[in-house]
N, C-alpha and C positions, 0 to 999 in steps of 0.2 A: 042391329049387330050382325043379322045373319048375311049381309051383303058385304061386310068388312074385308073377308078375304078376297073377294072379286074385286074391290076397290084398290087393295094393295097390290094386288097382281097387275092392274090397269096402270096404277102409278109407276110400278117398276118397269114395264114395258115402255112407258112414255119416257122415263129417265133413261132408259137404254137407247131409244130413239134420238133423244136430244144429245146424247154423248156423241154419238156417231154423226149425227146431222143429216143421214141419208139412209136408205135401206141397204143392207149388205150388198157387196159386188156379186154378180152372178157368173158362172163359167161362160166364157165367150165374150165377155166385156172386154174392151180395149184397155191397154195400160193407161191412156188418157183419162178414160171414164173411171177407172180404179182410182187414179190419184185425185180426180175431180171429187169423188165421194168420200175419200178417206182422208186426203191431205197428203202432206210429205211424209214419208216413210222414216222410220227412225234409223233405219240402216238397209242396206241393199246388198245382196249377196248373189253370187253364181252357184249353179249347181248343174254341171253338165252344160246343155244347151238353154236352161231355164233360169230366169232372173226371178230372185225372191224379195218381195218387198215385206220387210219387218214392221209392224206396227205394235211397239212395246209400250205398256202403260207405266213405265218409270220403276224407280227403286222400291216403291212400297206396292206396286202393281202386281197383281197375281195372273194376269192374263197378257199372251202376246199373240197377235194375230199375223199369220204369213199368207201373203198373196203370191201364188206361183204363177208366173207367165212363161208362156212357152216361146219359142224361138220367133214365132208370128207375133208376139206382143200381145196375145189375147190370154185372158185369164183361164188358167186350168183349174185351180182350186184356191179356196180361202178357208182357212181353219185356224181355230184357238190351239196353239201348240203345247202349252203348259198344262199338261194332263197325263194321265196314266198312260194313254195310248201314244201320246207323244215321247214321254220318256222311255217307253217299250222300243221305240225306234234306234235308240243308242246303244251300239254293240260294244261293251267293254273288249279291249283287246284289239280292236279294229278301228273304231272311230278316233278323229284327233279333234282338237280345238276346232279347226276349220269345218269340219263337217258338223259338228255339235252346233255351230253357229247356225249352220243352214237348217238343222233340224229344230232347234229351240230358240234360236235368236240370242241376243246378248244377255248374259248373266245380270242378275241383280247385283251380285258383288263377288269379287274374287278375294279369296284368302288362303291361308296356309295352316295346316294342322301340323303338329309335331308327328303324328302317325302316318303322315301321307308325304311322299318324297317329290312331290310336285304341287302345281296349283290346283285349288279347289274352287269351282264356279258353284254359286248357290243361286237357286231359282225359287222365288215364292210361287205359290200355287195353291188352288183349292183342292184337295184330295176329294175325288168324287163329287166336287161342286159343294162340299159341306165345310170340311174341316182346313182350317189356315195351316199350310204345311210348308216345308223347306226341303228341295231336292238338293243334295250335294253331289256334283259331278267331280269325281277325282281323277286327276291326270297324273302321269309319271314325268320324269324330266325330258323325254322325247315327246311330250304333248300327246300321248295316247291315253284315251279313258283305260281307268284300271276298275272303277267300281262306281255305282251310283247307290246313294244312301238317303233315304228319306225320314223326316222326323217332324215333329211340330215346329211352327214358326214362332219362336219364342218371344220375338218383339209384338206378337199380336195375341199371345197367350195370357190370361189373366195371371197375375203374379200370385204364387202360393204363400200363405203364411205359415 
């Protein structure tokens, strides 16, 4: 029984490796090497001279990875963007739908609330890698971010009786 936690960690590590099929890309890797290791991106965005390859895990997924390629088509960075640090990069009053796509990738869902005068993009994520959460990015009619509001992901929360 005392080896059980170590075995569980090993199994989780192996499962993560099996999910990607290869080790994560490293800065300096070519665009071809990134695509060979990760497959086709779910979306491609431009940010200045850089190209961003989005690897989203789908509507129920809580992780999106962004591979940032420089103008030389070499990997500058590879990071999981649906996190507190990722959401902190979004600037209400300045960022637009287009810039949010380059920061966070595609939303889980687009919806409308009576209290918001524009679209609301929803992102599933793991708050501090523990809690099943949902971040709402609210836009006005000019497609500018007005607020970010987080809370529990109600589809993943146990129903209260």
